[in-house]
VEXTILUM-83801 format. One record per residue (C-alpha): residue number from 0; chain; x, y, z. Coordinates in Angstrom, 1 decimal. Example, Ala and Ser with C-alpha at 12.3 -4.5 7.8 and 13.67 -1.06 7.14 Angstrom:
<nodes>
{node 0, 'A', {12.3, -4.5, 7.8}};
{node 1, 'A', {13.7, -1.1, 7.1}};
</nodes>
This chain:
<nodes>
{node 0, 'A', {14.6, 337.3, -85.9}};
{node 1, 'A', {18.0, 338.8, -85.3}};
{node 2, 'A', {19.2, 340.7, -82.2}};
{node 3, 'A', {21.2, 343.8, -82.2}};
{node 4, 'A', {24.6, 342.0, -82.4}};
{node 5, 'A', {23.4, 339.5, -85.0}};
{node 6, 'A', {22.5, 336.6, -82.6}};
{node 7, 'A', {19.3, 334.7, -83.1}};
{node 8, 'A', {16.5, 335.5, -80.5}};
{node 9, 'A', {13.4, 333.5, -79.7}};
{node 10, 'A', {10.2, 335.5, -80.4}};
{node 11, 'A', {9.2, 335.3, -76.7}};
{node 12, 'A', {12.6, 336.6, -75.4}};
{node 13, 'A', {12.5, 339.9, -73.5}};
{node 14, 'A', {15.9, 341.3, -72.6}};
{node 15, 'A', {14.5, 342.7, -69.3}};
{node 16, 'A', {13.1, 339.3, -68.3}};
{node 17, 'A', {14.8, 338.3, -65.0}};
{node 18, 'A', {12.8, 335.2, -64.1}};
{node 19, 'A', {12.8, 331.9, -66.1}};
{node 20, 'A', {10.4, 331.5, -68.9}};
{node 21, 'A', {7.2, 329.7, -67.8}};
{node 22, 'A', {4.9, 327.8, -70.2}};
{node 23, 'A', {1.6, 326.3, -69.3}};
{node 24, 'A', {0.4, 322.8, -70.0}};
{node 25, 'A', {-2.9, 321.2, -69.3}};
{node 26, 'A', {-1.9, 320.2, -65.8}};
{node 27, 'A', {0.5, 322.7, -64.3}};
{node 28, 'A', {2.9, 325.5, -65.1}};
{node 29, 'A', {6.2, 324.3, -66.5}};
{node 30, 'A', {9.6, 326.1, -66.2}};
{node 31, 'A', {13.0, 325.2, -67.3}};
{node 32, 'A', {14.9, 322.9, -64.8}};
{node 33, 'A', {18.4, 323.7, -63.6}};
{node 34, 'A', {20.4, 320.8, -65.0}};
{node 35, 'A', {23.9, 322.2, -64.4}};
{node 36, 'A', {24.8, 319.5, -61.9}};
{node 37, 'A', {22.5, 316.7, -63.1}};
{node 38, 'A', {23.7, 313.2, -63.7}};
{node 39, 'A', {22.9, 311.6, -67.0}};
{node 40, 'A', {21.0, 308.3, -66.6}};
{node 41, 'A', {20.9, 307.3, -70.2}};
{node 42, 'A', {18.1, 306.9, -72.8}};
{node 43, 'A', {14.6, 305.8, -72.1}};
{node 44, 'A', {12.6, 304.2, -75.0}};
{node 45, 'A', {8.8, 303.7, -74.7}};
{node 46, 'A', {6.5, 301.3, -76.6}};
{node 47, 'A', {5.6, 303.9, -79.3}};
{node 48, 'A', {9.2, 304.1, -80.4}};
{node 49, 'A', {9.8, 307.5, -78.9}};
{node 50, 'A', {13.0, 307.9, -76.8}};
{node 51, 'A', {14.2, 310.4, -74.3}};
{node 52, 'A', {17.5, 311.2, -72.6}};
{node 53, 'A', {17.0, 311.3, -68.8}};
{node 54, 'A', {18.9, 313.5, -66.3}};
{node 55, 'A', {18.7, 313.1, -62.6}};
{node 56, 'A', {18.7, 316.1, -60.3}};
{node 57, 'A', {18.2, 316.2, -56.5}};
{node 58, 'A', {14.4, 316.7, -56.8}};
{node 59, 'A', {13.4, 315.4, -60.2}};
{node 60, 'A', {14.1, 313.3, -63.3}};
{node 61, 'A', {14.3, 315.6, -66.4}};
{node 62, 'A', {13.6, 314.1, -69.8}};
{node 63, 'A', {14.3, 315.5, -73.2}};
{node 64, 'A', {16.8, 315.3, -76.0}};
{node 65, 'A', {20.5, 315.8, -75.9}};
{node 66, 'A', {22.0, 317.5, -78.9}};
{node 67, 'A', {25.3, 319.0, -79.9}};
{node 68, 'A', {24.1, 322.4, -78.7}};
{node 69, 'A', {22.7, 321.4, -75.4}};
{node 70, 'A', {19.9, 319.6, -73.7}};
{node 71, 'A', {16.3, 320.4, -74.8}};
{node 72, 'A', {14.0, 319.6, -71.9}};
{node 73, 'A', {10.6, 318.2, -72.7}};
{node 74, 'A', {9.5, 317.8, -69.1}};
{node 75, 'A', {10.1, 316.3, -65.7}};
{node 76, 'A', {8.8, 314.0, -63.0}};
{node 77, 'A', {9.2, 315.0, -59.3}};
{node 78, 'A', {11.0, 312.5, -57.1}};
{node 79, 'A', {9.1, 311.4, -54.0}};
{node 80, 'A', {11.0, 310.7, -50.7}};
{node 81, 'A', {9.9, 307.1, -50.4}};
{node 82, 'A', {10.7, 306.1, -54.0}};
{node 83, 'A', {13.8, 304.5, -55.3}};
{node 84, 'A', {15.3, 305.7, -58.6}};
{node 85, 'A', {14.1, 302.6, -60.3}};
{node 86, 'A', {10.5, 303.2, -59.1}};
{node 87, 'A', {10.6, 306.8, -60.3}};
{node 88, 'A', {11.9, 305.7, -63.7}};
{node 89, 'A', {9.1, 303.1, -63.9}};
{node 90, 'A', {6.6, 305.9, -63.2}};
{node 91, 'A', {8.2, 308.1, -65.8}};
{node 92, 'A', {8.0, 305.4, -68.4}};
{node 93, 'A', {4.4, 304.6, -67.6}};
{node 94, 'A', {3.3, 308.2, -67.8}};
{node 95, 'A', {5.1, 308.8, -71.1}};
{node 96, 'A', {3.5, 305.7, -72.6}};
{node 97, 'A', {0.0, 307.0, -71.4}};
{node 98, 'A', {0.8, 310.4, -72.8}};
{node 99, 'A', {1.6, 309.0, -76.3}};
{node 100, 'A', {-1.1, 306.4, -76.3}};
{node 101, 'A', {-4.1, 308.3, -74.7}};
{node 102, 'A', {-3.2, 311.9, -74.5}};
{node 103, 'A', {-1.8, 314.5, -72.0}};
{node 104, 'A', {-5.0, 314.8, -70.0}};
{node 105, 'A', {-4.5, 311.2, -68.7}};
{node 106, 'A', {-1.0, 311.5, -67.2}};
{node 107, 'A', {-0.6, 311.6, -63.5}};
{node 108, 'A', {2.9, 312.8, -62.6}};
{node 109, 'A', {4.9, 314.2, -65.5}};
{node 110, 'A', {5.0, 317.9, -66.2}};
{node 111, 'A', {5.8, 318.7, -69.9}};
{node 112, 'A', {6.1, 321.6, -72.1}};
{node 113, 'A', {4.7, 322.5, -75.6}};
{node 114, 'A', {7.6, 320.6, -77.4}};
{node 115, 'A', {5.9, 317.3, -76.5}};
</nodes>
């Protein structure tokens, strides 16, 4: 679908929309994370062969896919005060492995969107 100036639009885009787009998963509502000041941690590969680029913000680890047009977020895991970065990464890996092995209804901490 083309916009008035010839730029592509998503079907769910509404020009008057002032709040971020919210999608619903089986566990919670998901919204796009602000990754403008995030630090790239690298690529996380899980046992199924799937891999994700991981970004670190102040409150969460965001996972998805980095492309030449930007970062496509698949989801995030919230950081807990008592956890180190390594512990949060272990929890992220464990939840992603459960997601791909057993299904979305069995994950405990990750919040993901419909792209997963």
